[in-house]
C-alpha positions as a printed NumPy array, in Angstrom:
array([[  0.   ,   0.   ,   0.   ],
       [  1.301,   3.477,  -0.937],
       [  1.368,   6.391,   1.47 ],
       [ -1.183,   8.453,  -0.435],
       [ -3.548,   5.475,  -0.463],
       [ -3.467,   5.262,   3.311],
       [ -3.872,   9.048,   3.604],
       [ -6.974,   8.835,   1.433],
       [ -8.349,   6.146,   3.693],
       [ -7.595,   8.325,   6.729],
       [ -9.323,  11.337,   5.173],
       [-12.375,   9.302,   4.306],
       [-12.284,   7.565,   7.691],
       [-12.496,  10.957,   9.441],
       [-15.945,  11.421,   7.934],
       [-17.428,   7.926,   7.789],
       [-17.013,   4.565,   9.477],
       [-16.674,   2.125,   6.597],
       [-12.812,   1.942,   6.361],
       [-10.982,  -1.075,   7.833],
       [ -7.236,  -1.683,   7.978],
       [ -5.051,  -4.233,   9.726],
       [ -2.503,  -3.256,  12.327],
       [  0.331,  -4.663,  10.178],
       [ -0.727,  -2.501,   7.224],
       [ -0.839,   0.58 ,   9.396],
       [  2.708,   0.033,  10.746],
       [  4.069,  -0.582,   7.268],
       [  2.482,   2.512,   5.909],
       [  3.891,   4.681,   8.701],
       [  7.373,   3.433,   7.835],
       [  6.895,   4.278,   4.169],
       [  5.705,   7.769,   5.073],
       [  8.743,   8.443,   7.286],
       [ 11.128,   7.341,   4.529],
       [  9.329,   9.163,   1.719],
       [ 11.438,  11.955,   0.175],
       [ 10.255,  15.622,   0.213],
       [  9.08 ,  16.052,  -3.395],
       [  6.742,  19.029,  -3.972],
       [  5.3  ,  17.542,  -7.159],
       [  4.438,  14.322,  -5.367],
       [  2.991,  16.318,  -2.486],
       [  0.724,  18.161,  -4.908],
       [ -0.39 ,  14.908,  -6.53 ],
       [ -0.916,  13.452,  -3.081],
       [ -3.202,  16.346,  -2.112],
       [ -5.184,  16.207,  -5.375],
       [ -5.82 ,  12.48 ,  -4.992],
       [ -6.836,  12.997,  -1.353],
       [ -9.309,  15.719,  -2.314],
       [-10.857,  13.597,  -5.056],
       [-11.264,  10.672,  -2.699],
       [-12.703,  12.921,   0.038],
       [-15.256,  14.504,  -2.305],
       [-16.381,  11.143,  -3.615],
       [-16.76 ,   9.813,  -0.068],
       [-18.665,  12.827,   1.334],
       [-21.038,  13.393,  -1.584],
       [-22.122,   9.75 ,  -2.026],
       [-24.549,   7.63 ,  -0.017],
       [-23.22 ,   5.209,   2.642],
       [-23.678,   2.175,   0.404],
       [-21.936,   3.712,  -2.585],
       [-19.346,   5.234,  -0.313],
       [-18.18 ,   1.848,   0.847],
       [-17.576,   0.515,  -2.609],
       [-15.978,   3.714,  -3.906],
       [-13.596,   3.96 ,  -0.995],
       [-12.614,   0.312,  -1.244],
       [-11.659,   0.707,  -4.884],
       [ -9.726,   3.911,  -4.259],
       [ -7.797,   2.795,  -1.251],
       [ -7.231,  -0.797,  -2.217],
       [ -8.862,  -2.029,   0.989],
       [-11.258,  -4.964,   0.9  ],
       [-14.969,  -4.438,   1.37 ],
       [-16.88 ,  -5.528,   4.446],
       [-17.882,  -8.79 ,   2.77 ],
       [-14.26 ,  -9.943,   2.171],
       [-12.798,  -8.441,   5.329],
       [-10.838, -11.01 ,   7.429],
       [-11.356, -11.23 ,  11.156],
       [ -7.757, -10.144,  11.915],
       [ -8.48 ,  -6.632,  10.564],
       [ -9.358,  -3.954,  13.039],
       [-11.76 ,  -1.099,  12.491],
       [-10.24 ,   2.239,  11.332],
       [-11.77 ,   4.99 ,  13.427],
       [-11.59 ,   8.747,  13.04 ],
       [ -9.176,   8.831,  15.988],
       [ -6.457,   7.482,  13.664],
       [ -6.515,  10.609,  11.492],
       [ -4.594,  12.815,  13.981],
       [ -2.032,  10.001,  14.42 ],
       [ -1.381,   9.924,  10.687],
       [ -1.101,  13.72 ,  10.523],
       [  1.7  ,  13.577,  13.08 ],
       [  3.6  ,  11.034,  10.97 ],
       [  3.264,  12.935,   7.682],
       [  5.752,  15.634,   6.591],
       [  4.87 ,  19.235,   7.461],
       [  3.896,  20.226,   3.934],
       [  1.604,  17.212,   3.558],
       [  0.249,  17.721,   7.062],
       [ -0.981,  21.249,   6.307],
       [ -2.505,  20.243,   2.991],
       [ -4.275,  17.301,   4.556],
       [ -5.815,  19.575,   7.187],
       [ -7.19 ,  21.759,   4.447],
       [ -8.637,  18.762,   2.653],
       [-10.49 ,  17.584,   5.753],
       [-12.362,  20.876,   6.255],
       [-16.116,  20.44 ,   6.607],
       [-18.186,  21.504,   3.587],
       [-21.025,  23.896,   4.592],
       [-24.476,  22.618,   3.831],
       [-27.147,  24.459,   1.884],
       [-29.143,  25.216,   5.037],
       [-26.211,  27.101,   6.58 ],
       [-25.706,  29.14 ,   3.419],
       [-29.397,  30.017,   3.36 ],
       [-29.277,  31.102,   7.01 ],
       [-26.24 ,  33.34 ,   6.362],
       [-27.986,  34.872,   3.363],
       [-31.136,  35.514,   5.385],
       [-29.065,  37.156,   8.151],
       [-27.378,  39.465,   5.639],
       [-30.759,  40.353,   4.127],
       [-32.137,  41.155,   7.588],
       [-29.152,  43.413,   8.259],
       [-29.675,  45.17 ,   4.918],
       [-33.363,  45.609,   5.69 ],
       [-32.498,  47.204,   9.043],
       [-30.17 ,  49.653,   7.3  ],
       [-32.922,  50.576,   4.847],
       [-35.41 ,  51.084,   7.664],
       [-32.905,  53.258,   9.508],
       [-32.372,  55.393,   6.422],
       [-36.12 ,  55.751,   5.938],
       [-36.519,  57.015,   9.489],
       [-33.56 ,  59.429,   9.254],
       [-34.608,  63.067,   9.634],
       [-32.44 ,  66.06 ,  10.375],
       [-32.611,  69.826,  10.3  ],
       [-30.746,  71.91 ,   7.775],
       [-30.072,  75.539,   6.89 ],
       [-31.324,  77.089,   3.661],
       [-29.3  ,  79.974,   2.18 ],
       [-31.319,  80.742,  -0.923],
       [-32.54 ,  84.13 ,   0.37 ],
       [-29.115,  85.409,   1.371],
       [-28.002,  88.431,  -0.638],
       [-24.877,  90.554,  -0.076],
       [-26.953,  93.647,  -0.823],
       [-28.947,  92.979,   2.349],
       [-26.359,  91.275,   4.585],
       [-22.797,  92.421,   5.127],
       [-22.049,  89.191,   6.965],
       [-23.768,  85.867,   7.568],
       [-26.802,  86.137,   9.855],
       [-26.225,  85.535,  13.53 ],
       [-28.779,  82.733,  13.362],
       [-26.415,  80.808,  11.079],
       [-23.683,  80.821,  13.691],
       [-26.156,  79.895,  16.42 ],
       [-27.402,  76.953,  14.348],
       [-23.861,  75.687,  13.769],
       [-23.105,  75.908,  17.477],
       [-26.248,  73.911,  18.277],
       [-25.151,  71.078,  15.975],
       [-27.071,  71.883,  12.776],
       [-24.291,  71.699,  10.189],
       [-26.138,  70.737,   6.98 ],
       [-26.148,  73.796,   4.692],
       [-28.094,  73.917,   1.426],
       [-26.592,  76.285,  -1.15 ],
       [-27.241,  76.961,  -4.81 ],
       [-24.233,  76.778,  -7.132],
       [-22.732,  80.177,  -7.981],
       [-25.31 ,  81.983,  -5.835],
       [-24.751,  85.234,  -3.962],
       [-24.642,  83.379,  -0.63 ],
       [-21.214,  81.911,  -1.464],
       [-19.547,  85.241,  -0.799],
       [-20.977,  85.271,   2.742],
       [-20.33 ,  81.594,   3.46 ],
       [-16.68 ,  81.641,   2.407],
       [-15.544,  83.708,   5.408],
       [-18.361,  82.802,   7.791],
       [-16.699,  80.581,  10.338],
       [-13.74 ,  78.357,  10.916],
       [-15.974,  75.315,  11.405],
       [-16.59 ,  73.169,   8.342],
       [-20.288,  72.472,   7.704],
       [-21.676,  69.779,   5.447],
       [-22.553,  71.458,   2.183],
       [-25.368,  70.358,  -0.09 ],
       [-24.803,  72.052,  -3.454],
       [-27.666,  72.285,  -5.909],
       [-26.386,  72.597,  -9.467],
       [-28.791,  73.754, -12.164],
       [-27.384,  72.433, -15.474],
       [-26.777,  75.242, -17.925],
       [-28.91 ,  75.093, -21.089],
       [-27.168,  74.04 , -24.285],
       [-29.838,  75.236, -26.762],
       [-29.78 ,  71.875, -28.501],
       [-26.002,  71.828, -28.997],
       [-25.512,  69.174, -26.336],
       [-26.288,  66.452, -28.888],
       [-23.764,  67.883, -31.389],
       [-20.764,  68.965, -29.323],
       [-18.268,  66.689, -27.625],
       [-19.84 ,  64.985, -24.609],
       [-16.912,  65.721, -22.264],
       [-17.072,  69.39 , -23.205],
       [-20.825,  69.513, -22.577],
       [-20.446,  67.743, -19.233],
       [-17.818,  70.24 , -18.133],
       [-19.759,  73.318, -19.224],
       [-23.161,  72.3  , -17.827],
       [-22.369,  70.586, -14.5  ],
       [-18.709,  70.09 , -13.607],
       [-17.569,  73.664, -14.139],
       [-20.311,  75.245, -11.923],
       [-19.618,  72.622,  -9.258],
       [-15.865,  73.209,  -9.242],
       [-16.312,  76.979,  -9.174],
       [-18.667,  76.694,  -6.201],
       [-16.295,  74.429,  -4.299],
       [-13.422,  76.83 ,  -4.984],
       [-15.401,  79.787,  -3.669],
       [-16.404,  77.784,  -0.583],
       [-12.757,  76.756,  -0.129],
       [-13.616,  73.061,   0.146],
       [-12.401,  70.051,  -1.778],
       [-15.392,  67.862,  -1.067],
       [-19.145,  68.277,  -0.559],
       [-21.599,  65.87 ,   0.962],
       [-24.504,  66.031,  -1.518],
       [-24.559,  67.017,  -5.18 ],
       [-28.135,  67.76 ,  -6.229],
       [-29.391,  68.079,  -9.779],
       [-31.638,  71.14 ,  -9.561],
       [-34.148,  72.757, -11.886],
       [-36.779,  75.502, -11.504],
       [-38.289,  74.936, -14.944],
       [-42.033,  74.406, -14.898],
       [-43.165,  71.213, -16.572],
       [-42.252,  67.581, -16.207],
       [-38.912,  66.633, -14.721],
       [-36.37 ,  65.684, -17.373],
       [-32.584,  65.871, -17.495],
       [-30.496,  64.955, -20.578],
       [-28.127,  62.002, -20.462],
       [-24.954,  64.104, -20.175],
       [-26.204,  65.544, -16.877],
       [-26.326,  62.063, -15.341],
       [-22.901,  61.269, -16.828],
       [-21.395,  64.424, -15.328],
       [-22.923,  63.828, -11.892],
       [-21.693,  60.229, -11.8  ],
       [-18.226,  61.359, -12.886],
       [-18.126,  63.847, -10.   ],
       [-19.266,  61.072,  -7.651],
       [-16.593,  58.669,  -8.882],
       [-13.884,  61.339,  -8.561],
       [-14.779,  61.772,  -4.898],
       [-16.144,  65.305,  -5.173],
       [-19.375,  64.238,  -3.415],
       [-20.653,  61.288,  -1.425],
       [-24.374,  61.492,  -2.267],
       [-26.546,  62.437,  -5.242],
       [-29.931,  64.141,  -5.034],
       [-32.738,  65.42 ,  -7.265],
       [-34.585,  68.739,  -6.944],
       [-37.5  ,  69.71 ,  -9.195],
       [-40.759,  71.559,  -8.409],
       [-42.875,  69.094, -10.416],
       [-41.134,  65.859,  -9.498],
       [-43.313,  62.752,  -9.174],
       [-42.524,  59.194,  -8.182],
       [-42.285,  58.012, -11.804],
       [-39.711,  60.661, -12.712],
       [-37.742,  60.02 ,  -9.514],
       [-37.592,  56.279, -10.212],
       [-36.456,  56.97 , -13.759],
       [-33.656,  59.202, -12.487],
       [-32.704,  56.501, -10.003],
       [-32.459,  53.93 , -12.791],
       [-30.333,  56.267, -14.925],
       [-27.866,  56.691, -12.078],
       [-27.767,  52.956, -11.327],
       [-26.914,  52.227, -14.973],
       [-23.816,  54.366, -14.523],
       [-22.687,  52.822, -11.248],
       [-24.162,  55.322,  -8.756],
       [-27.356,  55.546,  -6.734],
       [-29.89 ,  58.215,  -5.823],
       [-29.833,  59.123,  -2.129],
       [-32.225,  62.023,  -1.557],
       [-35.018,  64.097,  -3.075],
       [-35.883,  67.757,  -2.45 ],
       [-39.545,  68.806,  -2.332],
       [-41.588,  71.844,  -1.293],
       [-43.58 ,  70.905,   1.802],
       [-45.368,  72.971,   4.446],
       [-48.773,  73.24 ,   6.114],
       [-49.881,  75.427,   3.201],
       [-48.211,  73.341,   0.455],
       [-48.982,  69.664,   0.949],
       [-49.053,  68.465,  -2.657],
       [-45.794,  66.517,  -2.174],
       [-47.034,  64.337,   0.699],
       [-47.607,  61.317,  -1.543],
       [-44.18 ,  61.735,  -3.123],
       [-42.635,  61.801,   0.363],
       [-44.322,  58.49 ,   1.24 ],
       [-43.256,  56.863,  -2.038],
       [-39.658,  58.04 ,  -1.705],
       [-39.462,  56.83 ,   1.881],
       [-40.778,  53.439,   0.757],
       [-37.877,  53.276,  -1.712],
       [-35.34 ,  54.126,   0.996],
       [-34.706,  57.698,  -0.192],
       [-34.232,  60.571,   2.224],
       [-36.529,  63.541,   1.613],
       [-35.524,  67.152,   2.278],
       [-38.312,  69.717,   2.556],
       [-37.69 ,  73.29 ,   1.451],
       [-39.916,  76.324,   2.038],
       [-41.118,  74.588,   5.218],
       [-42.805,  77.713,   6.635],
       [-44.897,  78.281,   3.531],
       [-45.019,  81.263,   1.183],
       [-43.772,  84.378,   2.995],
       [-43.629,  82.25 ,   6.184],
       [-47.413,  82.365,   6.544],
       [-47.452,  78.755,   7.791],
       [-45.311,  79.644,  10.814],
       [-48.285,  81.069,  12.756],
       [-46.275,  84.168,  13.588],
       [-48.271,  86.504,  11.338],
       [-51.973,  86.281,  12.186],
       [-55.043,  88.453,  11.72 ],
       [-54.718,  89.532,  15.363],
       [-50.952,  90.142,  15.019],
       [-50.169,  91.122,  11.422],
       [-46.688,  92.448,  12.264],
       [-45.516,  89.259,  13.979],
       [-44.768,  91.065,  17.227],
       [-42.467,  93.589,  15.567],
       [-42.864,  97.356,  15.684],
       [-43.139,  97.949,  11.963],
       [-45.567,  98.338,   9.134],
       [-47.718,  95.195,   8.711],
       [-46.403,  92.913,   5.988],
       [-49.809,  91.444,   5.191],
       [-53.35 ,  92.699,   4.916],
       [-56.388,  91.263,   6.66 ],
       [-57.637,  89.862,   3.356],
       [-54.479,  87.724,   3.216],
       [-54.57 ,  86.601,   6.846],
       [-58.281,  85.981,   7.433],
       [-58.437,  82.765,   5.315],
       [-55.593,  81.351,   7.426],
       [-57.359,  81.72 ,  10.77 ],
       [-58.278,  77.989,  11.148],
       [-54.623,  76.977,  10.73 ],
       [-53.322,  79.69 ,  13.058],
       [-55.882,  78.727,  15.698],
       [-54.917,  75.046,  15.436],
       [-51.24 ,  75.951,  15.841],
       [-52.038,  77.934,  18.994],
       [-54.062,  75.049,  20.454],
       [-51.273,  72.556,  19.764],
       [-48.705,  74.887,  21.352],
       [-50.793,  75.219,  24.516],
       [-51.066,  71.449,  24.849],
       [-47.365,  70.884,  24.158],
       [-46.226,  73.403,  26.742],
       [-48.144,  71.436,  29.369],
       [-47.316,  67.953,  28.1  ],
       [-43.6  ,  68.545,  27.416],
       [-43.171,  71.071,  30.243],
       [-41.41 ,  73.471,  27.885],
       [-42.876,  76.982,  27.99 ],
       [-40.587,  78.166,  25.166],
       [-42.339,  76.087,  22.459],
       [-43.851,  78.312,  19.754],
       [-45.877,  77.903,  16.574],
       [-42.825,  77.968,  14.297],
       [-41.377,  74.926,  16.058],
       [-44.716,  73.136,  15.716],
       [-44.732,  73.85 ,  11.974],
       [-41.225,  72.371,  11.689],
       [-42.164,  69.315,  13.744],
       [-45.179,  68.744,  11.487],
       [-42.785,  68.417,   8.532],
       [-40.656,  65.974,  10.539],
       [-43.752,  63.914,  11.421],
       [-44.405,  63.458,   7.69 ],
       [-40.962,  61.893,   7.233],
       [-39.097,  64.842,   5.696],
       [-36.024,  66.743,   6.861],
       [-36.822,  70.481,   7.015],
       [-34.411,  73.009,   5.505],
       [-35.204,  76.329,   7.178],
       [-33.987,  79.871,   6.585],
       [-32.339,  81.412,   9.663],
       [-32.035,  85.033,   8.563],
       [-34.529,  86.169,  11.228],
       [-33.966,  85.776,  14.938],
       [-37.337,  84.06 ,  15.41 ],
       [-36.515,  81.348,  12.85 ],
       [-33.059,  80.826,  14.319],
       [-34.486,  80.288,  17.798],
       [-37.117,  77.916,  16.433],
       [-34.538,  75.813,  14.574],
       [-32.128,  75.605,  17.491],
       [-35.063,  74.844,  19.813],
       [-35.859,  71.702,  17.785],
       [-32.458,  70.142,  18.528],
       [-30.711,  68.854,  21.622],
       [-32.498,  68.588,  24.931],
       [-34.965,  71.329,  23.986],
       [-36.088,  69.415,  20.897],
       [-36.712,  65.974,  22.401],
       [-40.456,  66.193,  21.79 ],
       [-42.673,  65.181,  18.898],
       [-46.24 ,  65.674,  17.795],
       [-48.765,  63.05 ,  18.81 ],
       [-51.053,  61.517,  16.14 ],
       [-53.977,  63.557,  17.503],
       [-52.039,  66.811,  17.248],
       [-50.901,  65.919,  13.747],
       [-54.487,  65.122,  12.733],
       [-55.672,  68.458,  14.168],
       [-53.174,  70.34 ,  12.011],
       [-54.082,  68.309,   8.918],
       [-57.781,  69.076,   9.395],
       [-57.062,  72.782,   9.771],
       [-54.86 ,  72.745,   6.668],
       [-57.68 ,  71.081,   4.705],
       [-60.109,  73.77 ,   5.793],
       [-57.67 ,  76.505,   4.804],
       [-57.138,  74.922,   1.394],
       [-60.894,  74.93 ,   0.733],
       [-61.308,  78.539,   1.861],
       [-58.335,  79.722,  -0.189],
       [-59.891,  78.21 ,  -3.304],
       [-63.038,  80.259,  -2.633],
       [-60.972,  83.404,  -2.055]])
């Protein structure tokens, strides 16, 4: 009997109990193994033969295993086995491993590794799917506050508003900025801290030349050049979110070179997330944009919508995007001219300021049901949460959060800055109850009907 034959028997014997050898054969084989020269080619052949024998013995049934192993190893079957033979048990495998050379010993250990069954593979796959599902659920429930800088103009402000610094100090560091806007001049020298910038790039129109000119040139002129100029003015080499933005009325559509340019910026490491912003976006257009990005090796992470107590047309889009695992950012969260904040009412048209009223009674009277509901919710929250500083602006922001969107609020006024900072930290550890949310929804429905009549 050759050494590799006995090793095959030992490997098969470690998994089944149909191998029999005599004590004389075992002693003779050990002697041959000790005297065998160290030949790497023979070691490789020895391992290959052992693996073939092991696979045939583990994948066959017990009856076929007996016959196959007997032919391979040269050992007689159970029918022709003499009485002087002793049973080969799995305990003999470690003894043989000690007698083999080191190179053969390591290879034999590899060959005797247990093959995972299909049930174990299915369980591992189900565990990974559960973990992925938990990550998706966590992303769907992720909401945060951000700062909107669209209304910042150097003609009005010599420096960034004080509310911006207060928001950064309170932990609100997500800043939404439009590419090449006037706010870049104020943000560049605002503070030493580095916020997380979300840059919205509106692709420049090509007047039909995008299909004729070189694609790389079009990509640079429409998307990459405005992005790089904005990053240079902000003095940053990386932004968190690159958003494809458009204010054009009509259906949402972006040409193919826009997606190519955005994916190129993503692959170069200029941004870590990609978003979509369009006033008339619907779930079909968002899914189409998501597919276009996935074809190019990227994915859509977030969507920007207009959402407030006075503009609720995007509620269904918010639900659909959350179901797809997309984060939703809400802009204009206090409504047109901040009329959804509850600060300007028919009884207080100046908002508590000593100035000329910004709105007339004809503009404020249709909003009375909503303003009254905001006041009622504030009274209940001050008692329930034991926070006398809660105001109607904070309730309007929390209503947006209850719908699953992350509000992006302007902090140019002191009242808005206090409301935003009051929704974070220990002061913001409160939420609207379903009854309070339903009360605000009912009031918003009544206002919508009355505004149609007006």
